[in-house]
gemmi code that builds the backbone of each chain (N, CA, C; Angstrom):
import gemmi

chains = {
    "A": [
        ("ASP", (34.041, -18.272, 7.921), (35.306, -17.043, 8.600), (36.364, -17.505, 8.636)),
        ("ILE", (37.366, -16.611, 8.970), (38.782, -16.676, 8.849), (39.141, -17.033, 10.094)),
        ("VAL", (39.990, -18.096, 10.422), (40.068, -18.524, 12.023), (41.355, -17.997, 12.039)),
        ("MET", (41.838, -17.698, 13.230), (43.191, -17.012, 13.561), (43.491, -17.656, 15.097)),
        ("THR", (44.819, -18.038, 15.423), (44.994, -19.097, 15.840), (46.831, -18.464, 16.451)),
        ("GLN", (46.347, -18.316, 18.023), (47.787, -17.760, 18.143), (48.471, -18.603, 19.242)),
        ("SER", (49.626, -18.437, 19.223), (50.434, -19.225, 19.991), (51.929, -18.365, 20.215)),
        ("PRO", (52.665, -18.938, 21.905), (51.505, -19.556, 22.932), (50.638, -19.261, 23.999)),
        ("SER", (49.628, -19.432, 24.503), (48.568, -18.778, 24.996), (49.329, -17.503, 26.279)),
        ("SER", (50.619, -18.269, 26.651), (51.054, -17.204, 27.533), (52.492, -17.302, 27.451)),
        ("LEU", (53.350, -16.212, 27.889), (54.842, -16.188, 27.751), (55.316, -15.495, 28.948)),
        ("ALA", (56.398, -15.902, 29.406), (57.106, -15.301, 30.462), (58.344, -15.090, 30.235)),
        ("MET", (58.865, -13.775, 30.413), (60.416, -13.346, 29.849), (60.744, -12.316, 30.881)),
        ("SER", (61.998, -12.059, 30.867), (62.542, -10.991, 31.603), (63.166, -10.200, 30.858)),
        ("VAL", (63.412, -8.476, 31.487), (63.149, -7.829, 31.079), (64.634, -7.762, 30.249)),
        ("GLY", (64.679, -7.572, 28.643), (65.959, -7.217, 28.007), (65.771, -8.398, 26.854)),
        ("GLN", (64.839, -9.653, 27.321), (64.831, -10.808, 26.583), (64.007, -10.343, 25.282)),
        ("LYS", (64.231, -11.424, 24.149), (63.625, -11.234, 22.846), (62.286, -11.976, 23.216)),
        ("ALA", (61.154, -11.180, 23.058), (59.877, -12.266, 22.847), (59.291, -12.262, 21.622)),
        ("THR", (59.369, -13.886, 21.047), (58.419, -13.844, 20.092), (56.795, -15.044, 19.999)),
        ("MET", (55.873, -14.295, 19.541), (54.770, -15.001, 19.560), (54.030, -15.415, 17.711)),
        ("SER", (53.093, -15.996, 17.492), (52.652, -16.482, 16.445), (51.338, -16.560, 16.178)),
        ("CYS", (50.988, -16.090, 15.236), (49.734, -16.123, 14.796), (49.448, -16.728, 13.288)),
        ("LYS", (48.565, -17.663, 13.201), (48.180, -18.285, 12.204), (46.957, -18.545, 11.509)),
        ("SER", (46.479, -17.996, 10.561), (45.169, -17.968, 9.888), (44.616, -18.931, 8.718)),
        ("SER", (43.642, -19.528, 8.840), (43.064, -20.585, 8.407), (42.970, -20.505, 6.856)),
        ("GLN", (43.232, -19.249, 6.493), (43.528, -19.020, 5.003), (44.607, -17.803, 4.415)),
        ("SER", (45.012, -17.897, 3.364), (46.122, -16.544, 3.043), (45.734, -15.394, 3.369)),
        ("LEU", (46.291, -14.311, 3.640), (45.926, -12.968, 4.050), (46.583, -12.285, 3.376)),
        ("LEU", (47.215, -12.775, 2.147), (48.302, -11.906, 1.130), (47.218, -11.621, -0.018)),
        ("ASN", (47.129, -10.514, -0.488), (46.339, -9.936, -1.320), (47.372, -10.070, -2.789)),
        ("SER", (47.132, -10.755, -3.670), (48.092, -10.878, -4.634), (48.046, -9.587, -5.592)),
        ("SER", (47.252, -8.854, -5.577), (47.190, -7.672, -6.364), (48.259, -6.601, -5.850)),
        ("ASN", (48.323, -6.565, -4.647), (49.620, -5.480, -4.288), (50.487, -6.032, -2.611)),
        ("GLN", (50.581, -7.363, -3.094), (51.557, -8.193, -2.276), (51.675, -8.033, -0.729)),
        ("LYS", (50.474, -7.318, -0.289), (50.272, -6.751, 1.092), (49.534, -7.909, 1.929)),
        ("ASN", (49.776, -8.344, 3.026), (49.373, -8.915, 3.969), (48.350, -8.798, 4.894)),
        ("TYR", (47.313, -8.576, 5.002), (46.197, -7.937, 5.738), (45.952, -8.562, 7.332)),
        ("LEU", (46.979, -7.886, 7.914), (46.873, -8.667, 9.351), (47.566, -7.546, 10.306)),
        ("ALA", (46.688, -7.255, 11.549), (47.343, -6.062, 12.347), (47.532, -6.790, 13.528)),
        ("TRP", (48.251, -6.221, 14.395), (48.549, -6.766, 15.985), (48.077, -5.565, 16.944)),
        ("TYR", (47.460, -6.073, 18.002), (47.194, -5.158, 18.924), (47.607, -5.606, 20.557)),
        ("GLN", (48.154, -4.355, 21.510), (48.571, -4.574, 22.746), (47.423, -4.414, 23.392)),
        ("GLN", (46.483, -4.961, 24.680), (45.618, -4.651, 25.617), (46.449, -4.591, 26.992)),
        ("LYS", (46.763, -3.525, 27.541), (47.420, -3.522, 28.898), (45.993, -3.970, 29.854)),
        ("PRO", (46.242, -4.191, 30.941), (45.448, -4.599, 31.978), (44.229, -3.222, 32.341)),
        ("GLY", (43.189, -3.663, 32.032), (42.347, -2.597, 32.505), (42.031, -1.424, 31.383)),
        ("GLN", (42.663, -1.683, 29.993), (42.760, -0.740, 28.977), (42.144, -1.243, 27.701)),
        ("SER", (41.994, -0.515, 27.198), (41.483, -0.825, 25.496), (42.781, -1.385, 24.865)),
        ("PRO", (42.138, -2.238, 23.763), (43.616, -2.348, 22.308), (44.064, -1.185, 22.449)),
        ("LYS", (45.330, -1.401, 21.905), (46.060, -0.658, 21.288), (46.662, -1.165, 19.686)),
        ("LEU", (46.656, -0.566, 18.996), (46.989, -0.808, 17.493), (48.632, -0.583, 17.430)),
        ("LEU", (49.385, -1.992, 17.436), (50.994, -1.606, 16.867), (50.950, -1.866, 15.715)),
        ("VAL", (50.459, -2.536, 14.958), (51.337, -3.176, 13.436), (50.174, -3.131, 12.710)),
        ("TYR", (49.817, -3.006, 11.303), (48.791, -3.382, 10.016), (49.555, -3.963, 9.178)),
        ("PHE", (49.043, -3.947, 8.436), (49.551, -5.011, 6.635), (50.859, -5.701, 7.440)),
        ("ALA", (50.956, -6.641, 8.731), (51.630, -7.540, 8.740), (52.844, -6.942, 9.450)),
        ("SER", (53.638, -5.583, 8.864), (54.493, -5.466, 8.711), (55.027, -4.079, 9.121)),
        ("THR", (54.095, -2.856, 8.895), (53.802, -1.729, 9.337), (53.358, -0.944, 10.551)),
        ("ARG", (54.619, -0.348, 11.010), (54.047, 0.094, 12.681), (53.650, 1.256, 12.627)),
        ("GLU", (52.401, 1.155, 13.577), (51.784, 2.387, 13.862), (52.274, 3.545, 14.430)),
        ("SER", (52.118, 4.793, 14.117), (52.739, 5.559, 14.824), (53.067, 5.944, 16.025)),
        ("GLY", (54.194, 6.112, 16.306), (54.421, 6.357, 17.927), (54.467, 4.809, 18.602)),
        ("VAL", (54.707, 4.073, 17.977), (55.016, 2.459, 18.403), (56.352, 2.577, 18.418)),
        ("PRO", (57.058, 1.890, 19.646), (58.380, 2.088, 20.001), (59.023, 0.767, 18.721)),
        ("ASP", (60.018, 1.235, 18.160), (60.795, -0.076, 16.990), (60.918, -1.412, 17.575)),
        ("ARG", (60.944, -1.482, 18.767), (61.124, -2.728, 19.634), (60.226, -3.738, 18.935)),
        ("PHE", (58.968, -3.364, 18.637), (57.583, -4.238, 18.236), (58.184, -4.363, 16.637)),
        ("ILE", (58.346, -5.773, 16.270), (58.311, -5.813, 14.781), (57.312, -6.850, 14.400)),
        ("GLY", (56.623, -6.805, 12.994), (55.734, -7.935, 12.810), (56.316, -8.203, 11.713)),
        ("SER", (56.127, -9.288, 11.507), (56.404, -10.407, 10.350), (55.726, -11.244, 9.730)),
        ("GLY", (55.931, -11.896, 8.489), (55.145, -13.073, 8.135), (54.812, -12.829, 7.157)),
        ("SER", (54.143, -13.898, 6.376), (53.375, -13.542, 5.302), (52.126, -15.071, 4.556)),
        ("GLY", (51.223, -14.742, 4.000), (50.504, -15.609, 3.650), (49.798, -16.117, 4.632)),
        ("THR", (49.894, -17.552, 5.871), (49.356, -17.479, 6.731), (50.100, -17.984, 7.996)),
        ("ASP", (51.033, -17.501, 8.045), (52.112, -17.437, 9.360), (52.946, -16.288, 9.690)),
        ("PHE", (52.485, -15.661, 10.632), (52.730, -14.307, 11.135), (53.454, -14.333, 12.662)),
        ("THR", (54.198, -13.061, 12.669), (55.032, -13.476, 14.469), (55.008, -11.785, 14.523)),
        ("LEU", (54.842, -11.454, 15.927), (55.075, -10.208, 16.648), (56.352, -10.703, 17.329)),
        ("THR", (57.589, -9.971, 17.177), (58.858, -10.040, 18.056), (58.699, -8.703, 18.811)),
        ("ILE", (59.304, -8.741, 20.380), (59.441, -7.764, 20.944), (61.040, -7.948, 21.044)),
        ("SER", (62.033, -7.117, 20.310), (63.207, -7.127, 20.523), (63.973, -7.156, 22.068)),
        ("SER", (63.407, -6.242, 22.566), (63.971, -6.240, 24.021), (62.793, -5.812, 25.203)),
        ("VAL", (62.505, -7.084, 25.694), (60.935, -6.734, 26.405), (61.232, -5.604, 27.490)),
        ("GLN", (60.297, -4.895, 27.743), (60.579, -4.072, 28.795), (59.334, -4.345, 29.626)),
        ("ALA", (59.356, -3.843, 30.894), (58.434, -4.205, 32.107), (57.008, -3.461, 31.564)),
        ("GLU", (57.002, -2.602, 31.116), (55.981, -1.765, 30.469), (54.888, -2.516, 29.406)),
        ("ASP", (55.607, -3.729, 28.899), (55.139, -4.602, 27.859), (54.475, -5.780, 28.364)),
        ("LEU", (53.889, -5.719, 29.585), (53.361, -6.566, 30.068), (51.886, -6.426, 30.046)),
        ("ALA", (51.112, -7.345, 28.921), (49.916, -7.319, 28.246), (49.625, -8.497, 27.454)),
        ("ASP", (48.490, -8.400, 27.198), (47.540, -9.492, 25.988), (47.702, -9.151, 24.902)),
        ("TYR", (48.549, -9.693, 23.660), (48.522, -9.530, 22.353), (47.831, -10.305, 21.573)),
        ("PHE", (47.170, -9.607, 20.480), (45.929, -10.243, 19.801), (46.242, -9.628, 18.152)),
        ("CYS", (46.034, -10.494, 17.519), (46.151, -10.550, 16.247), (45.016, -10.269, 15.585)),
        ("GLN", (44.685, -10.027, 14.108), (43.217, -9.725, 13.738), (43.712, -9.601, 12.216)),
        ("GLN", (43.036, -10.648, 11.470), (42.831, -10.239, 9.719), (42.258, -9.123, 9.337)),
        ("HIS", (42.566, -8.277, 8.552), (41.854, -7.246, 7.427), (41.699, -7.725, 6.332)),
        ("TYR", (41.648, -8.779, 6.134), (41.463, -9.490, 4.669), (39.794, -9.579, 4.277)),
        ("ASP", (38.964, -10.164, 5.280), (37.769, -10.412, 4.990), (36.931, -10.020, 5.850)),
        ("THR", (35.327, -9.986, 5.850), (34.704, -9.770, 6.944), (33.886, -10.828, 7.248)),
        ("PRO", (33.390, -11.478, 8.510), (33.977, -10.581, 9.349), (35.419, -10.563, 9.697)),
        ("ARG", (35.745, -9.755, 10.182), (36.984, -9.290, 11.058), (36.702, -10.345, 12.035)),
        ("THR", (38.152, -11.245, 12.333), (38.341, -11.799, 13.309), (39.557, -11.780, 13.672)),
        ("PHE", (39.743, -11.975, 14.913), (40.833, -11.839, 15.976), (41.469, -13.269, 16.538)),
        ("GLY", (42.427, -13.303, 16.605), (43.071, -14.592, 17.572), (42.732, -14.432, 19.111)),
        ("GLY", (43.012, -15.591, 19.712), (42.773, -15.855, 21.207), (43.651, -14.786, 22.066)),
        ("GLY", (44.728, -14.642, 21.770), (45.816, -13.844, 22.257), (46.757, -14.374, 22.852)),
        ("THR", (47.975, -13.916, 23.134), (48.970, -14.258, 23.997), (49.334, -13.340, 24.855)),
        ("LYS", (49.238, -13.924, 26.254), (49.811, -13.192, 27.418), (51.199, -12.745, 27.750)),
        ("LEU", (51.453, -11.823, 28.040), (53.209, -11.725, 27.834), (53.352, -11.143, 29.665)),
        ("GLU", (54.044, -12.040, 30.201), (54.554, -11.728, 31.589), (55.863, -11.677, 31.829)),
        ("ILE", (56.221, -10.856, 33.014), (57.472, -10.348, 33.112), (57.928, -11.119, 34.122)),
        ("LYS", (58.888, -11.442, 34.292), (59.835, -12.624, 35.320), (60.322, -11.693, 36.584)),
    ],
    "B": [
        ("GLN", (42.091, 15.933, 18.932), (42.446, 14.647, 18.792), (41.377, 13.855, 18.799)),
        ("VAL", (41.746, 12.595, 18.053), (40.410, 11.575, 17.505), (40.206, 11.282, 19.521)),
        ("GLN", (38.868, 11.214, 19.654), (38.168, 10.649, 20.913), (36.883, 9.553, 20.667)),
        ("LEU", (36.627, 8.364, 20.970), (35.753, 8.003, 21.111), (35.296, 7.778, 22.809)),
        ("GLN", (33.933, 8.483, 22.876), (33.630, 8.411, 24.412), (32.364, 7.388, 24.595)),
        ("GLN", (32.524, 6.484, 25.442), (31.754, 5.900, 25.808), (31.319, 5.678, 27.184)),
        ("PRO", (30.041, 5.492, 27.624), (29.337, 5.519, 29.205), (30.132, 4.103, 29.690)),
        ("GLY", (30.913, 4.463, 31.035), (31.679, 3.358, 31.509), (30.712, 1.613, 32.044)),
        ("ALA", (29.575, 1.815, 31.996), (28.489, 0.725, 32.824), (27.326, 1.171, 32.359)),
        ("GLU", (26.555, -0.233, 32.082), (25.241, -0.549, 31.974), (24.854, -1.673, 32.671)),
        ("LEU", (23.694, -1.246, 33.524), (23.239, -2.669, 34.149), (21.771, -3.112, 33.398)),
        ("VAL", (21.468, -4.245, 32.771), (20.581, -4.531, 31.801), (19.790, -5.725, 32.201)),
        ("ARG", (18.299, -5.590, 32.700), (17.641, -6.711, 32.951), (17.402, -7.824, 31.903)),
        ("PRO", (17.832, -8.901, 31.926), (17.271, -9.905, 31.039), (16.357, -9.961, 30.140)),
        ("GLY", (16.420, -9.639, 28.998), (15.042, -9.860, 27.898), (15.023, -8.398, 27.796)),
        ("ALA", (15.295, -7.174, 28.588), (15.406, -6.024, 28.309), (16.442, -5.509, 26.830)),
        ("SER", (16.049, -4.775, 26.000), (16.981, -4.213, 25.261), (17.784, -3.183, 25.545)),
        ("VAL", (18.861, -2.854, 25.395), (20.003, -1.749, 26.044), (20.699, -1.170, 24.621)),
        ("LYS", (20.249, 0.406, 24.593), (21.429, 0.693, 23.473), (22.459, 1.799, 24.214)),
        ("LEU", (23.741, 1.061, 23.377), (25.144, 1.452, 23.981), (25.471, 2.903, 23.103)),
        ("SER", (26.136, 3.893, 23.465), (26.100, 5.009, 22.774), (27.849, 5.030, 22.553)),
        ("CYS", (28.341, 5.858, 21.513), (29.722, 5.946, 20.851), (29.857, 7.651, 20.625)),
        ("LYS", (30.117, 8.495, 21.327), (30.346, 9.969, 20.634), (31.693, 10.154, 20.186)),
        ("ALA", (31.402, 10.457, 19.205), (33.091, 10.793, 18.330), (33.079, 12.140, 18.440)),
        ("SER", (34.735, 12.398, 18.431), (35.081, 13.794, 17.934), (36.418, 13.975, 17.958)),
        ("GLY", (36.945, 15.180, 17.276), (38.133, 15.438, 16.786), (38.333, 15.077, 15.275)),
        ("TYR", (37.516, 14.793, 15.009), (37.326, 14.441, 13.444), (36.292, 14.200, 12.515)),
        ("THR", (36.211, 14.529, 11.549), (34.785, 14.250, 10.872), (34.182, 13.009, 10.631)),
        ("PHE", (33.109, 12.971, 11.240), (32.510, 11.499, 11.778), (31.912, 10.831, 10.725)),
        ("THR", (31.658, 11.624, 9.687), (30.744, 10.779, 8.319), (31.799, 10.425, 7.477)),
        ("SER", (33.272, 10.393, 7.614), (34.149, 10.193, 7.065), (34.710, 8.711, 7.159)),
        ("TYR", (34.294, 8.289, 8.326), (35.215, 6.832, 8.924), (34.330, 6.022, 9.404)),
        ("TRP", (34.443, 5.003, 9.182), (33.701, 3.493, 9.679), (33.845, 3.508, 11.105)),
        ("ILE", (32.432, 3.042, 11.782), (32.616, 2.881, 13.156), (32.450, 1.404, 13.282)),
        ("ASN", (32.862, 0.632, 14.333), (32.992, -0.777, 14.140), (32.798, -1.248, 15.821)),
        ("TRP", (32.165, -1.880, 16.357), (31.827, -2.415, 17.644), (32.255, -3.654, 17.800)),
        ("VAL", (33.268, -4.246, 18.807), (33.474, -5.096, 19.021), (33.469, -5.614, 20.556)),
        ("ARG", (33.119, -6.741, 20.863), (32.934, -7.648, 22.192), (34.031, -8.354, 22.971)),
        ("GLN", (33.958, -7.906, 24.345), (35.132, -8.962, 24.921), (34.528, -9.485, 26.279)),
        ("ARG", (34.567, -10.519, 26.227), (33.495, -11.244, 27.536), (34.849, -11.037, 28.476)),
        ("PRO", (34.282, -11.249, 29.575), (35.201, -11.587, 30.952), (36.670, -12.455, 30.668)),
        ("GLY", (37.618, -12.133, 30.899), (38.882, -12.824, 30.431), (39.128, -13.425, 29.160)),
        ("GLN", (38.372, -13.167, 28.071), (38.125, -13.659, 26.604), (38.917, -12.762, 25.854)),
        ("GLY", (38.814, -13.356, 24.502), (39.305, -12.626, 23.425), (38.300, -11.575, 23.157)),
        ("LEU", (38.267, -11.273, 21.254), (37.661, -9.786, 20.840), (37.159, -10.599, 19.719)),
        ("GLU", (35.612, -10.174, 19.733), (35.023, -10.522, 18.705), (34.345, -9.403, 17.872)),
        ("TRP", (34.304, -9.226, 16.604), (33.981, -8.172, 15.650), (32.203, -8.435, 15.821)),
        ("ILE", (31.595, -7.418, 16.118), (30.118, -7.741, 15.823), (29.763, -7.074, 14.586)),
        ("GLY", (30.220, -5.624, 14.010), (29.718, -5.607, 12.698), (30.560, -3.637, 12.855)),
        ("ASN", (29.823, -2.988, 11.435), (30.303, -1.801, 11.515), (29.589, -1.180, 10.630)),
        ("ILE", (29.402, 0.515, 10.841), (28.233, 1.051, 9.785), (29.413, 2.360, 9.591)),
        ("PHE", (28.933, 2.991, 8.036), (29.691, 3.965, 7.887), (28.504, 5.327, 8.040)),
        ("PRO", (28.774, 6.044, 8.829), (28.001, 6.994, 9.158), (27.398, 8.106, 8.046)),
        ("SER", (28.207, 8.146, 7.179), (27.811, 8.774, 5.978), (26.451, 8.442, 5.432)),
        ("ASP", (25.982, 7.135, 4.948), (25.098, 7.111, 4.575), (24.454, 5.565, 5.581)),
        ("SER", (25.122, 5.279, 6.741), (24.533, 4.146, 7.626), (24.738, 2.923, 6.820)),
        ("TYR", (25.196, 2.396, 5.905), (25.630, 1.525, 5.254), (26.222, 0.248, 6.683)),
        ("THR", (25.723, -0.524, 6.789), (26.215, -1.726, 7.628), (26.621, -3.310, 6.871)),
        ("ASN", (27.620, -3.556, 8.102), (27.794, -5.026, 7.529), (27.973, -5.529, 8.894)),
        ("TYR", (27.444, -6.776, 9.205), (27.151, -7.603, 10.356), (28.123, -8.756, 10.385)),
        ("ASN", (28.586, -9.246, 11.435), (29.196, -10.853, 11.789), (27.607, -11.247, 11.987)),
        ("GLN", (27.687, -12.615, 11.041), (26.036, -13.639, 11.319), (25.980, -13.620, 12.449)),
        ("LYS", (26.833, -13.641, 13.433), (26.941, -14.455, 14.782), (25.684, -13.194, 15.336)),
        ("PHE", (26.068, -12.092, 15.255), (25.406, -11.229, 15.821), (24.327, -10.381, 15.032)),
        ("LYS", (23.984, -10.954, 13.927), (22.519, -10.378, 13.102), (21.665, -10.284, 13.662)),
        ("ASP", (20.977, -11.149, 14.745), (20.104, -10.809, 15.335), (20.217, -10.486, 16.658)),
        ("LYS", (21.015, -9.895, 17.363), (21.503, -9.451, 18.506), (21.673, -7.979, 18.328)),
        ("ALA", (22.491, -7.434, 17.545), (23.278, -6.331, 17.773), (22.504, -5.356, 16.284)),
        ("THR", (22.018, -4.196, 16.508), (21.390, -3.298, 15.388), (22.627, -1.858, 15.564)),
        ("LEU", (23.007, -1.391, 14.384), (23.825, -0.256, 14.698), (23.388, 0.490, 13.762)),
        ("THR", (23.172, 2.109, 14.547), (22.810, 3.270, 14.154), (23.632, 4.521, 14.099)),
        ("VAL", (23.374, 5.308, 13.731), (24.345, 6.605, 13.930), (23.432, 7.967, 14.244)),
        ("ASP", (23.989, 8.841, 14.683), (22.943, 10.385, 14.791), (23.956, 11.179, 14.364)),
        ("LYS", (24.206, 11.629, 12.987), (25.170, 12.620, 12.378), (25.114, 13.673, 12.797)),
        ("SER", (23.800, 14.327, 13.625), (23.593, 15.736, 14.508), (24.433, 15.433, 15.452)),
        ("SER", (24.768, 14.752, 16.304), (25.264, 14.263, 17.387), (26.800, 13.571, 17.423)),
        ("SER", (26.890, 13.550, 16.174), (28.415, 12.596, 16.173), (28.342, 11.329, 17.045)),
        ("THR", (27.126, 10.581, 16.981), (27.211, 9.547, 17.798), (26.398, 8.191, 17.567)),
        ("ALA", (27.435, 7.264, 17.696), (26.979, 6.009, 16.989), (26.370, 5.402, 17.916)),
        ("TYR", (25.596, 4.258, 17.918), (24.687, 3.390, 18.670), (24.978, 2.200, 18.155)),
        ("MET", (25.004, 1.195, 19.306), (24.540, -0.081, 18.943), (23.333, -0.653, 20.251)),
        ("GLN", (22.164, -1.480, 19.776), (21.530, -1.842, 20.180), (21.487, -3.375, 20.308)),
        ("LEU", (21.574, -3.813, 21.811), (21.058, -5.442, 22.132), (20.038, -5.597, 22.195)),
        ("SER", (19.488, -6.432, 21.601), (18.442, -7.318, 21.921), (18.380, -8.531, 22.772)),
        ("SER", (16.938, -8.348, 23.622), (17.088, -9.803, 24.529), (18.263, -10.058, 24.715)),
        ("PRO", (18.689, -9.497, 25.843), (20.168, -9.798, 26.344), (19.934, -10.931, 27.416)),
        ("THR", (20.962, -11.964, 27.298), (20.908, -12.699, 28.306), (22.481, -12.327, 29.226)),
        ("SER", (22.599, -13.601, 30.245), (23.894, -13.435, 30.931), (25.109, -13.606, 29.860)),
        ("GLU", (24.982, -14.418, 28.845), (25.936, -14.348, 28.088), (26.723, -13.131, 27.083)),
        ("ASP", (25.418, -12.190, 27.117), (25.773, -10.893, 26.635), (26.811, -10.027, 27.434)),
        ("SER", (26.769, -10.562, 28.627), (27.470, -9.796, 29.782), (28.985, -9.700, 29.108)),
        ("ALA", (29.321, -8.540, 28.857), (30.921, -8.070, 28.417), (31.348, -6.564, 28.226)),
        ("VAL", (32.402, -6.301, 27.707), (32.633, -5.129, 27.662), (32.835, -4.909, 26.068)),
        ("TYR", (32.181, -3.822, 25.898), (31.583, -3.451, 24.698), (32.691, -2.204, 23.807)),
        ("TYR", (33.138, -2.408, 23.249), (34.161, -1.294, 22.498), (33.676, -0.636, 21.080)),
        ("CYS", (33.570, 0.709, 20.884), (33.329, 1.276, 19.478), (34.993, 1.197, 19.240)),
        ("THR", (35.073, 1.303, 17.997), (36.264, 1.570, 17.145), (36.064, 2.104, 15.857)),
        ("ARG", (37.138, 2.860, 15.514), (37.056, 3.688, 14.071), (37.988, 3.253, 13.225)),
        ("GLY", (37.908, 2.696, 12.150), (38.416, 2.332, 10.741), (37.836, 1.415, 9.879)),
        ("ARG", (38.300, 0.815, 8.928), (37.642, 0.139, 7.930), (38.163, -1.290, 8.093)),
        ("ALA", (39.332, -1.340, 8.270), (40.383, -2.688, 8.188), (40.961, -2.852, 9.567)),
        ("TRP", (41.590, -1.891, 9.853), (42.436, -2.184, 11.448), (41.930, -0.832, 11.997)),
        ("PHE", (41.891, -1.048, 13.311), (41.302, -0.169, 14.196), (42.361, 0.622, 15.168)),
        ("ALA", (42.636, 1.941, 14.724), (43.365, 2.782, 15.353), (43.059, 3.802, 16.200)),
        ("PHE", (41.752, 3.484, 16.603), (41.068, 4.342, 17.542), (39.942, 3.611, 18.383)),
        ("TRP", (40.039, 3.580, 19.553), (39.054, 2.703, 20.616), (38.262, 3.744, 21.898)),
        ("GLY", (37.186, 3.428, 21.536), (36.819, 4.168, 22.864), (37.178, 3.060, 24.172)),
        ("GLN", (36.684, 3.762, 25.477), (37.371, 2.792, 26.711), (36.461, 1.753, 26.762)),
        ("GLY", (35.458, 1.372, 26.647), (34.547, 0.274, 26.573), (33.460, 0.508, 27.198)),
        ("THR", (32.427, 0.002, 27.271), (30.827, -0.257, 28.305), (30.947, -1.418, 28.527)),
        ("LEU", (30.965, -1.695, 30.013), (30.716, -3.152, 30.476), (29.090, -3.058, 30.739)),
        ("VAL", (28.798, -3.976, 30.106), (27.312, -4.851, 30.564), (27.236, -5.448, 31.479)),
        ("THR", (26.188, -5.465, 32.252), (25.961, -6.755, 33.195), (24.549, -6.926, 32.736)),
        ("VAL", (24.417, -8.259, 32.517), (22.863, -8.633, 32.418), (22.386, -8.973, 33.481)),
        ("SER", (21.746, -8.786, 34.341), (21.319, -9.265, 35.748), (20.079, -9.028, 36.171)),
        ("ALA", (19.395, -9.922, 36.648), (17.786, -9.620, 37.235), (18.232, -8.619, 38.834)),
    ],
}
model = gemmi.Model(1)
for chain_id, residues in chains.items():
    chain = gemmi.Chain(chain_id)
    for i, (resn, *xyz) in enumerate(residues, 1):
        res = gemmi.Residue()
        res.name, res.seqid = resn, gemmi.SeqId(i, " ")
        for name, pos in zip(("N", "CA", "C"), xyz):
            atom = gemmi.Atom()
            atom.name, atom.element = name, gemmi.Element(name[0])
            atom.pos, atom.b_iso = gemmi.Position(*pos), 0.0
            res.add_atom(atom)
        chain.add_residue(res)
    model.add_chain(chain)
structure = gemmi.Structure()
structure.add_model(model)
structure.setup_entities()
């Protein structure tokens, strides 16, 4: 199974600051035939279901604000929130969609100062 | 609009199997994979497996192969997951989701509590 490791486990940011969180995979998620990285990001607000933010490492899902930016390739990926808003308080999970079983990272909790 | 409706909660006795439901609406049920994902209290997400409703082809996470059984009822556009011999370790929220690779649509989740 592909192991996904997220860091940090928690992050405390002020409104307007840039937040950066990392996701590393135990093997490359790059498909050499199409040069796409098979990595998704989700946001889970307290008491809610996860919400898809990004897939193919950097493709933003329809309706997701452009302050959410996915980047990275191979085994190292980053989710950046360019200007944190109060409503971004949530857990963030990465998930590889390169192979089955699909696996998720342990999550990064974003707190607002 | 796409909706996946799940019951809010289920109370299960240890050792008694339970069948969770996920009713789909707003799209062609047989055209998209349905996945099941577990989230234990305060924990991360675990993929249990998926099923393609058109032909009931399934993929399971080996970890859940003896625990979960996925089925569908095409006549009612409903997916099911049966949990066998549940223990307290199976107490969790169980989500159904739509998609083969990434999961754009999620149900609200069913909180399963295993308790005598």
